[in-house]
N, C-alpha and C positions, 0 to 999 in steps of 0.2 A: 536478461533483467539484469541489472548490476547488484553487486553484493551488498552496497550501501541500502538497497531498498529492502534486502532481506531481513535486516535487522528489528524492521516494523512490524512483524510477523511471527518471530520465534527466536528460539536460541540458536544463532548461528554454530555451525560444527565443519570444522574444516582442516587440514593437513598440513604439512610440509614436508615436499621432499629435496634431495639436491643431486645434483650429475653425480656418476661414480668418478672413483680415484682414474687416474690417466691408467694406472696398471689394472684395472676391471673391465669388461666389455660392458658398452651403454644396453646390453640387453638385460643388464641387472636392474636397472631402473626400470627398463619397460614391462619385466617379469613381474618386479611390485607393483606397478600399477596396474595390473591386471587384478590382482588382487585387491588393490586399495580401492579401486572405480566401485567394485561390488558392493563396500561399505557406504556408499552415496554422501559423500562429502559434500557440504556447501560449494567448497572450492579447495582447491592444491594451489599452496604457493611452489613455487619452483627458483632455489636460489641458484647462484652464477654458479656457484662451484663446492664442493663439501671444503676445499682450504680457503673461500675468499680469492681466489687469484684473479678469477672472472674470466667466463668463458660465454660470451651474449649468445653465441651461434648457438653453441650445446644447449645452454638455458631456453632459447626461445624453440629448440627440437622440442624438448623435453616439452614444454608449455604449449606448443600444437601439438603433442600427442595428447595430453592430458583433454585438450578441447575439443578433439575428435573421438574423446571417448564419452562426449556429453556430461564434462564437467568443467566447472570455470577455470582456467588459468591465471593464477597472479603470478606476474613476472617481479621477481625481485630485481632492482636497480640501485646499484652504490653507485655515487657519485664523484668521493673526492680521487680517485685516481684516474678519470677520465674526462676528456676534453668534452667540449659543449657539442663540437663534429660528432664524435663518438656518440655522446647520448643520442643526438638527433640521428645518426644512422639504425642505432637501436629501437628507437621509437619507430621510425619509418617501414621498420619490418615486424615490427609485434603490429602494428596497423594491417601493412599487407595482409598477415595471416590472422587478423578478427583480433587480437587479443587485445583487450579492452581494460585490463588492469596492473596496475603497476602497486610493488610495496617500494615504495622514496626511503634511500637508505644513504646515510653518509657512506656508510661501510668501515672496515677497518686502515687504521693507519698502518702503514708498513714503515718500520723505522730504516730499513733502507731502500725504501724507495720515495721520492722527494712529492709529497701531494700537488696534483693538477689544481690550480688556483679557481678555475670556471665555474665552481660548485663549491664552497669549503663546507655548507654544514647541507643537512636535507631537507632543510625549510628552503633554504634556495632552489632547491632541486623541485620541491613540491609547486612553488610560485612559478619555476619556467614548465611544469607540466600542465599549470593552468591554460597557459598559450597556444598549449602543443595539440588539444582534442577534446574530446570528451572521454579521458580517463575517469575512471574510478581509482582514488588514490588512496591507498594506506599508507600507514606511517607504524614506527616502532616508539615504543615506550618501554621504562622501567622501574617497575612497582620498588625495586630497592635503590632506584638513582643511576643516572649514568654513571661509569666508572671516573669519567671525565668532570665531573660537574661539583661541585663544593660541596654541596648536600641536595636532599630531595627536594627543598625548596624551590632552589635556583633550577634543578634539571625541568620541576612542572612548569617554568616559568619558559623556558625553553622550548616544550612541548606546547605550548599556549602559542607560540610564534609557527610553531608545525601546524596547527588548526590552523590558524589566521591564516595562513598560507594558503589554505586549500585541501588539507586534507581529511577525506569522508569517513573515517574510521580508524582504530589505531589496535595494534598488536603488541601484546607486552612479551619481554624478555620473559626467558624461564623464570619460576621462581619454586621454591617447597615449603614455603611457608605461607597458607592463605592470608595469614593476619597482612603480611606486605602490602597484598593485592588489596584488601578491604580497605587501609588507611592509605593506599596510593589512592584508588576510585574516589573518595569521600574528600582528600584534599583535591584531587584534579576538577570536582564538580565545582569547589568553593572557589577554582579561579576563571569558572566560567567554562571549561572544555565538557562539552555536552555532546559530544560526537561518541558512537559507540565506542566500547575498548573490549576486544578479546583475550581473555587469559590465555596465555601460553603456556603449557604443559608438556614439559618432558618426561616420559617413564625412564628411569635411569635401569639399565638391566647389566650393566656389570661396571665393577670397580675402576677399570680406564677410563670408562664414562664420567664415571664421576667426578673422577680428579680433572679430567680437563675442563669439566663444564665448569666447575670451582674456579679453574684458572682463568680461562677464557671471560666468565661474566662475572665475576664474584657473587655468584647468589649465594645467601646462608644457607646452612644445614642444621635443619632442628631435631633436637635430643633425639626424637622419635626416629627420625629418619638415620639418622647417626646408628641408631643402637640397632635397625635393622640392617643396616650396610655392615656393620663389623660380625653381628651374628650369622651373616651367609655368605661374606666375602670368599670363603673356599669353597662356597657351591652353588658352582654356577646357572642351573636350574632353579635351584631355591632362588637366590639374589634374583634372577630374572622374574620372577611370579609374585617376589614380594615387592619388587618395582612395580610390577603393573597394580598389584594392588593397591600400594599408595598412592598411584594417578590416578587410580579409581574412586579413590577418600575424597581426593584433592577436587574433583570434577564434579563428585556427590553435592559436597560439602559449595562449592561456590554456584551449582546451579539452585542450590535452595536458595542463594542469596542474590536469585535472579542476575548473575552473569547475561553480559550481552552475547557471549558467545567462548568456544572453549574452540584453539588451535592447537592442533597437536604434533608436536615434534617425535615425528613418525621414525626417523633415524634409519628411511628407507626400507623399515620391517615392517610386513603384513601380518604376521603372527601376534607380536605386541600389540598393533593395530587395533583386529579384529577382537583380540579379547577384550579391550578395554572400552570399543566400540558396543560389543555384545553387552557387557556389565551395565555401562551409563544409558542403554535405549531407552530407559523405564523414565528416564529424569530429563532426557534431552529428546531433540526431535533426531534420530540418528535413523 
């Protein structure tokens, strides 16, 4: 079954994982997957790499492992730094391995590497994917607006282009204030965007992670969140538990508002994913 069909009958619950850094063993992600699949997510998405450099073979290997474990794999596919030929090679290999789900992304622009111009925007890749077979296509969206957009209204106009190009469903960037999500969802619906939107939730469990997330994605930090982090920043275990509790509260509120799905950025941490999944199992079908 394709992911786009799942939204018709339930609140979709999914995870994101990423390949380990080059200094770590590949076994670290496979060991994590052994525990994550026991939580029975509807799908697991696999990024190209932890740093965005892009190793399609490793990502494909991990996606294949997910599939062999009985879970739908969704392969992240950034396009800004790849030629049409490289994209074709990745898609052909995905088909050969039975991987039918793609998260189509522009990808991060590296100021030291001139972008390839074959696909400038994610919408270009989505449009191309529609000619390459029966892929289920997800796309990214940004409750607080993409950093490159002038404002949220412009960003939603760009999102409409991605949906019209053929995106089946959407996954949001992480956010810590649900008010941004509700406002975004309302504005998207007003623009005629009617595909399912999964809310991306990041359980923050250490101070460095907070700083990195704010720097890379520009997510706003609500006062309640900041107070929690300040209180427990020197107590790693308490900070971890507080971060888990905060994510649980977000998910419960989102479920009460009939969110289409929850996409948990697991950071390859089965302990955190397990605690959250156990806590929200009564409000969504985990």
